[in-house]
C-alpha positions in Angstrom: -8.5 2.1 -0.3 -5.3 0.4 -1.3 -6.4 -2.9 0.2 -9.4 -3.2 -2.0 -7.4 -2.1 -5.0 -4.8 -4.8 -4.2 -7.5 -7.4 -3.8 -9.3 -6.4 -6.9 -6.0 -6.3 -8.9 -5.0 -9.8 -7.6 -8.5 -11.1 -8.7 -8.0 -9.5 -12.1 -4.6 -11.1 -12.4 -6.1 -14.4 -11.3 -8.7 -14.2 -14.1 -6.1 -13.3 -16.7 -3.9 -16.2 -15.7 -6.9 -18.7 -15.7 -8.5 -17.4 -18.9 -5.4 -17.5 -21.0 -3.6 -20.7 -21.6 -0.3 -18.7 -22.0 0.1 -15.2 -20.6 3.4 -13.1 -20.4 3.4 -10.2 -18.0 6.0 -7.9 -19.5 7.3 -4.4 -19.8 5.9 -3.1 -23.1 4.5 -5.3 -25.8 6.1 -8.1 -27.9 6.3 -5.6 -30.8 7.6 -2.8 -28.7 9.3 -4.3 -25.5 10.5 -1.7 -22.9 13.2 -3.8 -21.4 15.7 -6.4 -22.5 14.4 -9.3 -20.3 10.8 -8.7 -21.5 12.1 -8.5 -25.1 14.0 -11.8 -24.9 11.1 -13.6 -23.2 8.5 -12.3 -25.6 10.8 -13.2 -28.6 11.2 -16.8 -27.2 7.3 -17.1 -27.1 6.9 -15.6 -30.6 9.5 -18.1 -32.0 7.4 -21.1 -30.8 4.7 -20.1 -33.3 2.1 -20.7 -30.6 -0.5 -18.2 -29.5 -0.1 -16.3 -26.2 -1.6 -13.3 -24.4 0.5 -10.6 -22.8 -0.1 -7.8 -20.3 1.9 -4.6 -20.6 2.6 -3.9 -16.9 3.8 -0.4 -17.7 0.3 0.5 -18.9 -1.4 -0.9 -15.8 0.1 0.6 -12.6 -2.0 -1.6 -10.3 -0.8 -4.8 -12.0 2.8 -3.5 -12.0 2.5 -2.9 -8.2 0.7 -6.1 -7.2 1.8 -8.8 -9.6 4.8 -9.7 -7.5 2.4 -10.6 -4.7 0.3 -12.9 -6.8 2.9 -15.8 -6.9 5.6 -14.2 -4.7 7.8 -13.6 -7.7 9.5 -10.2 -7.5 10.7 -9.5 -11.0 9.3 -9.1 -14.5 8.6 -10.6 -17.0 6.5 -13.4 -15.5 5.3 -16.3 -17.7 2.2 -18.3 -16.9 1.3 -21.5 -18.7 -1.9 -23.4 -18.0 -2.5 -21.3 -14.9 1.0 -21.9 -13.4 3.9 -19.6 -13.0 6.8 -20.8 -15.0 9.3 -18.0 -14.0 11.0 -15.1 -15.7 13.2 -14.5 -18.6 16.0 -17.0 -17.7 13.6 -19.9 -17.2 11.6 -18.9 -20.3 14.8 -19.0 -22.4 15.9 -22.3 -20.9 12.4 -23.8 -21.7 12.7 -22.5 -25.2 16.2 -23.9 -25.7 15.2 -27.3 -24.5 12.0 -27.3 -26.8 9.8 -27.6 -23.6 8.4 -24.1 -24.1 6.7 -24.9 -27.4 5.5 -28.2 -26.1 4.0 -26.7 -23.0 2.4 -23.8 -24.9 0.9 -26.1 -27.5 -0.6 -28.4 -24.8 -2.0 -25.5 -22.9 -3.5 -24.0 -26.0 -5.0 -27.3 -27.1 -6.5 -27.9 -23.7 -8.0 -24.5 -23.7 -9.5 -25.0 -27.2 -10.9 -28.4 -26.2 -12.5 -26.8 -23.1 -13.9 -23.9 -25.2 -15.6 -26.3 -27.6 
C-alpha cells in the first residue's frame, strides 16, 4: 500500500514542479507560515514581486512524508525554479540578497508564459 502511495505522491510532486515555474514547498502558507524558515523563504519570494506557487506540506501528509525523497533533500522549505531544486531557506535568502532570485523567477515565469501561449 505505501509503495503505491509513495509512487503516486512522487508523481504528483513531479507534476507540481514541472507545471509551476516557481514552487515553494513550505510549512503553512506565505500569509500564515508555520515555521521561521518557511516564513523567511516565502517572504523572500514575495519581495521579488514575481508570481510563485506554494504547497503547504502540513496540509498534505503524503507530500510531507515523500518530498524529501524527490530530490534527496531532507529539510523544508524546498524551492523549485524552472523544474530544478534550488535549495532551502538559506539558499533562497542568498539568492534573494544577490538579486539572482528575482532574475531566476522572472525568467522561469516568462518562459512558462511563452510556452503557454
